[in-house]
Each structure stands twice: as structure tokens, then as C-alpha cells.
C-alpha positions as CSV (number, residue, x, y, z in Angstrom):
1,X,120.3,85.3,58.9
2,X,122.3,82.7,60.9
3,X,126.0,82.5,61.6
4,X,126.8,79.3,63.4
5,X,130.2,79.3,65.1
6,X,130.9,76.2,67.2
7,X,133.6,76.6,69.8
8,X,134.9,73.3,71.2
9,X,133.9,69.7,70.7
10,X,130.8,68.4,72.5
11,X,131.8,66.3,75.6
12,X,129.9,65.2,78.7
13,X,131.1,68.3,80.6
14,X,130.4,70.7,77.8
15,X,127.1,72.5,77.1
16,X,125.8,74.0,73.9
17,X,124.4,77.5,74.1
18,X,122.7,79.4,71.3
19,X,123.3,83.2,71.7
20,X,121.1,85.6,69.7
21,X,122.6,88.9,68.7
22,X,120.8,92.2,68.1
23,X,121.5,91.7,64.4
24,X,119.2,88.6,64.5
25,X,122.3,86.4,63.9
26,X,122.9,83.4,66.1
27,X,126.1,82.1,67.6
28,X,126.4,78.4,68.6
29,X,128.9,78.2,71.4
30,X,130.2,75.6,73.8
31,X,131.1,76.2,77.4
32,X,131.9,74.0,80.4
33,X,129.1,72.9,82.6
34,X,130.7,74.9,85.5
35,X,131.3,78.0,83.4
36,X,130.4,81.5,84.6
37,X,128.4,84.1,82.7
38,X,131.6,86.0,82.1
39,X,133.1,83.0,80.2
40,X,130.2,82.9,77.8
41,X,130.1,86.7,77.5
42,X,133.8,86.8,76.6
43,X,133.3,84.2,73.9
44,X,130.6,86.3,72.3
45,X,132.8,89.5,72.5
46,X,135.7,87.7,71.0
47,X,133.7,86.3,68.1
48,X,131.9,89.5,67.2
49,X,135.1,91.5,67.8
50,X,133.5,94.0,70.2
51,X,136.0,96.0,72.1
52,X,133.7,98.1,74.3
53,X,130.9,95.8,75.6
54,X,130.1,97.9,78.7
55,X,126.5,98.7,77.6
56,X,125.7,95.0,76.8
57,X,124.8,92.0,78.9
58,X,123.7,88.4,78.5
59,X,120.1,87.6,79.3
60,X,117.7,84.7,79.4
61,X,114.0,84.9,79.1
62,X,112.0,83.9,82.2
63,X,108.3,84.4,82.4
64,X,108.3,86.5,79.2
65,X,110.9,88.9,80.7
66,X,114.6,89.4,80.0
67,X,116.6,88.6,83.1
68,X,120.2,89.8,82.9
69,X,122.8,87.2,84.0
70,X,125.2,88.2,86.8
71,X,128.4,87.5,84.9
72,X,130.2,86.4,88.1
73,X,127.7,83.6,88.7
74,X,127.7,80.2,87.2
75,X,125.4,79.7,84.2
76,X,123.9,76.7,86.0
77,X,122.0,79.2,88.1
78,X,120.1,80.5,85.1
79,X,119.4,77.6,82.9
80,X,117.0,74.6,83.6
81,X,118.0,71.6,85.6
82,X,118.9,69.9,82.4
83,X,122.2,71.9,82.5
84,X,123.6,69.9,85.3
85,X,122.4,66.5,84.0
86,X,125.3,64.4,82.7
87,X,125.0,63.7,79.0
88,X,126.0,60.2,77.8
89,X,127.8,59.6,74.5
90,X,125.4,59.7,71.6
91,X,122.7,61.7,73.3
92,X,124.3,65.2,73.2
93,X,123.6,65.6,69.5
94,X,119.9,65.4,70.2
95,X,119.9,67.8,73.2
96,X,118.5,71.2,72.3
97,X,120.9,74.1,73.0
98,X,120.4,76.4,75.9
99,X,119.3,79.9,74.7
100,X,120.7,83.3,75.8
101,X,120.5,86.8,74.3
102,X,123.4,89.3,73.9
103,X,121.5,92.6,74.2
104,X,121.7,96.2,75.5
105,X,121.7,96.3,79.3
106,X,122.3,100.0,79.8
107,X,120.9,102.7,77.5
108,X,122.5,106.0,76.6
109,X,120.8,108.6,74.4
110,X,124.1,109.8,72.8
111,X,125.8,107.3,70.6
112,X,129.1,109.2,70.6
113,X,129.6,107.7,74.1
114,X,130.1,104.4,72.3
115,X,133.5,104.8,70.6
116,X,133.8,101.2,69.3
117,X,132.3,100.9,65.8
118,X,131.1,97.3,66.4
119,X,129.5,98.1,69.7
120,X,127.7,101.2,68.2
121,X,126.4,99.1,65.3
122,X,125.0,96.4,67.7
123,X,123.5,99.1,69.8
124,X,121.8,100.6,66.8
125,X,120.5,97.2,65.7
126,X,119.0,96.7,69.2
127,X,117.3,100.1,69.1
128,X,115.9,99.3,65.6
129,X,114.2,96.2,67.1
130,X,112.9,98.2,70.0
131,X,111.4,100.8,67.5
132,X,109.6,98.1,65.6
133,X,107.9,97.1,68.9
134,X,107.3,100.7,70.0
135,X,103.8,102.1,70.2
136,X,103.8,105.9,70.8
137,X,100.7,106.9,68.9
138,X,101.2,110.7,69.5
139,X,104.7,110.7,67.9
140,X,104.0,109.1,64.5
141,X,106.2,111.6,62.7
142,X,109.3,110.4,64.6
143,X,108.9,106.9,63.2
144,X,109.1,108.2,59.6
145,X,112.2,110.3,60.5
146,X,113.8,107.2,62.2
147,X,113.0,105.1,59.0
148,X,114.8,107.8,56.9
149,X,117.9,107.7,59.2
150,X,117.9,104.0,59.2
151,X,117.6,103.7,55.4
152,X,120.5,106.2,55.0
153,X,122.6,104.2,57.5
154,X,121.8,100.8,55.8
155,X,121.6,101.8,52.1
156,X,123.5,105.0,51.8
157,X,122.3,108.0,49.7
158,X,119.0,107.7,47.9
159,X,119.7,106.9,44.2
160,X,116.8,107.2,41.7
161,X,117.9,104.3,39.5
162,X,118.7,101.9,42.3
163,X,116.1,102.8,44.9
164,X,113.0,102.7,42.6
165,X,109.8,100.9,43.5
166,X,109.8,98.7,46.6
167,X,113.4,98.9,47.6
168,X,112.8,98.2,51.3
169,X,110.3,96.2,53.3
170,X,108.1,98.4,55.4
171,X,108.0,95.9,58.3
172,X,111.7,96.2,58.6
173,X,111.5,99.9,59.3
174,X,108.1,100.6,60.8
175,X,106.0,99.2,63.7
176,X,103.1,97.1,62.6
177,X,100.5,99.5,63.9
178,X,101.8,102.3,61.5
179,X,101.7,99.8,58.6
180,X,98.1,98.9,59.5
181,X,97.1,102.5,59.9
182,X,98.8,104.0,56.9
183,X,99.2,101.1,54.6
184,X,102.3,99.9,52.8
185,X,101.6,102.0,49.7
186,X,101.6,105.2,51.7
187,X,104.8,104.3,53.4
188,X,106.5,103.3,50.2
189,X,105.5,106.7,48.7
190,X,106.5,108.9,51.6
191,X,109.5,107.2,53.2
192,X,111.7,107.5,50.1
193,X,111.2,111.3,50.1
194,X,112.5,111.5,53.6
195,X,115.3,109.1,52.8
196,X,116.3,111.5,49.9
197,X,116.4,114.4,52.3
198,X,119.3,112.7,54.2
199,X,121.6,113.0,51.1
200,X,125.2,113.4,52.1
201,X,124.8,112.1,55.6
202,X,127.4,109.4,56.4
203,X,126.4,106.0,57.8
204,X,127.9,106.9,61.1
205,X,126.1,110.2,61.4
206,X,122.8,108.6,60.4
207,X,123.3,105.9,63.1
208,X,124.0,108.7,65.7
209,X,120.9,110.6,64.7
210,X,118.8,107.4,64.8
211,X,120.1,106.7,68.4
212,X,119.4,110.2,69.6
213,X,115.9,110.4,68.0
214,X,114.8,106.9,69.0
215,X,115.5,107.7,72.7
216,X,112.7,110.3,72.5
217,X,110.2,107.4,72.3
218,X,109.4,106.6,75.9
219,X,109.0,102.8,75.3
220,X,112.3,102.4,73.4
221,X,115.3,103.0,75.8
222,X,113.6,101.1,78.7
223,X,113.4,97.7,80.4
224,X,109.9,96.7,81.7
225,X,109.3,94.5,84.6
226,X,105.9,93.4,86.0
227,X,105.1,93.8,89.7
228,X,102.2,93.0,92.0
229,X,100.4,95.5,94.1
230,X,99.9,92.9,96.8
231,X,100.7,89.3,97.3
232,X,97.2,88.0,96.6
233,X,96.9,89.7,93.2
234,X,96.1,87.1,90.5
235,X,98.4,88.7,87.9
236,X,100.8,91.7,88.0
237,X,99.1,95.0,87.2
238,X,102.0,97.3,88.0
239,X,104.9,97.8,85.5
240,X,108.3,99.2,86.5
241,X,110.1,100.9,83.6
242,X,113.8,101.3,84.0
243,X,114.5,104.4,81.9
244,X,117.5,106.5,80.8
245,X,117.2,108.8,83.9
246,X,115.4,106.7,86.5
247,X,112.2,104.8,87.0
248,X,108.6,105.0,85.8
249,X,105.8,103.2,87.6
250,X,102.8,102.3,85.4
251,X,99.5,100.7,86.1
252,X,98.1,98.5,83.4
253,X,94.5,99.0,82.6
254,X,92.9,97.0,79.7
255,X,96.4,96.2,78.4
256,X,97.3,100.0,78.3
257,X,100.1,101.4,80.4
258,X,99.1,104.4,82.5
259,X,102.0,106.4,84.1
260,X,101.6,106.7,87.9
261,X,105.0,107.9,89.0
262,X,108.1,109.3,87.3
263,X,111.1,109.0,89.5
264,X,114.4,110.5,88.3
265,X,117.4,108.9,90.1
266,X,117.8,112.2,92.1
267,X,114.3,111.8,93.5
268,X,114.8,108.2,94.8
269,X,116.0,108.1,98.4
270,X,116.3,104.3,98.8
271,X,115.5,101.1,97.0
272,X,115.1,97.9,99.0
273,X,114.2,94.3,98.4
274,X,113.1,92.0,101.3
275,X,112.4,88.6,99.9
276,X,109.5,89.2,97.4
277,X,108.9,92.7,98.6
278,X,110.2,95.7,96.7
279,X,110.2,99.1,98.4
280,X,110.7,102.5,96.8
281,X,111.4,105.4,99.2
282,X,111.0,108.7,97.4
283,X,113.6,111.3,98.5
284,X,112.4,113.9,101.0
285,X,109.2,112.0,102.0
286,X,108.6,110.2,105.3
287,X,109.1,106.4,105.4
288,X,105.3,106.0,105.7
289,X,105.0,107.4,102.1
290,X,107.1,104.6,100.6
291,X,105.7,102.5,97.7
292,X,105.6,98.8,98.3
293,X,105.2,96.2,95.5
294,X,105.9,92.4,95.1
295,X,108.2,90.7,92.7
296,X,106.9,87.1,93.1
297,X,110.2,85.5,94.1
298,X,113.5,86.4,95.7
299,X,115.4,85.5,92.5
300,X,113.6,88.3,90.6
301,X,114.1,90.7,93.6
302,X,117.9,90.2,93.6
303,X,118.4,90.6,89.9
304,X,116.1,93.6,89.7
305,X,117.9,95.4,92.5
306,X,121.3,94.6,90.9
307,X,120.1,96.0,87.5
308,X,118.7,99.1,89.1
309,X,121.8,99.7,91.2
310,X,124.2,99.2,88.3
311,X,122.0,101.4,86.1
312,X,122.1,104.2,88.7
313,X,125.9,103.9,89.0
314,X,126.4,104.1,85.2
315,X,124.1,107.1,85.0
316,X,126.2,109.0,87.6
317,X,129.5,108.0,86.0
318,X,128.5,108.9,82.4
319,X,127.1,112.4,83.1
320,X,130.6,114.1,82.9
321,X,131.2,112.3,79.6
322,X,127.8,113.4,78.2
323,X,128.4,117.0,79.2
324,X,131.8,117.0,77.5
325,X,130.4,115.5,74.3
326,X,127.6,118.1,74.4
327,X,130.1,120.9,74.6
328,X,132.0,119.5,71.6
329,X,128.8,119.2,69.6
330,X,127.8,122.8,70.4
331,X,131.3,124.0,69.3
332,X,131.0,122.2,65.9
């Protein structure tokens, strides 16, 4: 699905940016060559009518990783050198647009924290995409429950006459590995039964349940970043996972992630980046026990530290809100 919205006429000092939304829609926007990330971010928010964008950010893809843009910085810092090149009349129409992604930057496990309906729907769509890429073999039943919540949220109550036969595409609700393991026929036979069990659940409640349940999958509410164990390593074999409550450090063996360390925020004494070097100082341990990895370049170091710091700050700020919501849920 594509929704093309062009803001502004192309001029030599204007750049075209294609922004992908969690809904798979695209926005075609125009910003000044000296524009900041905030200007582009605000255009997106205005067009999609999102009132609470606190959990979202703008990102680019660099070396197969999502790098979140510092909204106070100029966009020229993130896009290729072509951004600063002056366009002459007649050539701008042939210039490919620069690409950015409006996606979840900060995860929360309780969707009630997101009061804005548009923001909650975009958050839900982002998690749906994450679930399709998820690979938690030992939690297969969760994927069927998530599909049921998602079908209820998207289609409403199961109706015998309307929802007969193949009324949904398995690949839109299940990861490919489950489809390969169980087969489409199995899914189309069993998923409708679980959809039927959600009878009476409102779209909002189905979305909230989907958000809560999907956050139980360890590879869904997480950002992954590759690190090197030492400077001379040919390719990164360590993966840092920024999670809901802290950080996971994995070692990759034969393309499989193996958890080495689980650091809740309360167990991290200090994080530091020195050029390409990334240091984790676990709380309560002598400095000699710190973990040292390498990011490959200072640009990655700065942005990773900023994302980690902002995530920790949000985690601390949101705890009282989560506790209050939990009390209200228990009282219902």
C-alpha cells in the first residue's frame, strides 16, 4: 500500500525524502537541504496525525542496522554526500529520494501507556512486523495466540459466513518458519478456532493484548547492534540487544545468538564510549571486570550511547506510570 503525500515544490535547495511507516505505507516529503531531523519528524507527525510520538523516532539503515537520527542534528549528517550536492533544473526529477523510517525507538510492554489512538495503532503495526521476523522456537503457542488477537483487532468478531475458507494470508500473521514447519493448511484450520475464542473482544483490547503478549518474545521488543570482541576481528560476533529493561549481550555461533550476559539497568554501573571502544561496567564489580567491545567507528559509538542513555531515562520515568496502570488493571 502506498500513500504519496508531496509537501512543497522541488527546488535546488529542497530534498525529497521517502519515509516508510510501520503500516508499510510511504510518505513522499520535501525538506530544505539544511533541515534538521526534527523538521522531517514533525512533517511525518502532522501528516499521520499522531499526537503522542514519544515512543517513535526517525531512522536510516546503515550497514544493515537501523540508526536513529538525533532530531536536533541536520539531516545532511545522516544521508549520503548527494544530499549536499546542488541540483540543477531538470535533474531533480531523476534523483532518487533519500529513504528514512518512522519506527518505534522505545518499547513499552503495556499499550495503555500510549494514550493516543494513532500512536497505539502504529506501535501495534510495528510489533506485528517484529513478530513476523521473530524466531522463538520454544514459544510456538504464543504465535498462534498473537495471530488470534491480531485477527480480532484487524477483522473484528469471527463470523461463520464471512470468515469461511482462506479469509487471511498466513504470511501476514505468522513467521515463515512456523508456516514451513506446520504448513498453511494446518494454520488455516487452527487459527480461525482461536480467532473465534476472542468473540466480544474490542479492537482496542485485542491490540492491548497483542502488545502485552508479543513483548514476551525476547526478540520482539529489542534493538540489535553488532559489536566486535577486538579491533582485529574480521566480522562482528557479539550482538548487543537493547531490551525493555536493560541490555543483553549475545555471542553469535553459526548464525545462532547465544546469551552471554543479561544486564538489567539496575545492574549497570557505567557505560562509556571512547572512539570505537564501548565499555560496560557492571554495578558492584571492580573496574578490572568491565566488558570491552568495539563499534567500528565513532559515529556508531555516539549514536549507540545516546540510544542507550535515552532508553534508560525513559525506563526510569515510565515506571511510576506502569505501576499506576497495573493498580487500575488489578482493580477492574
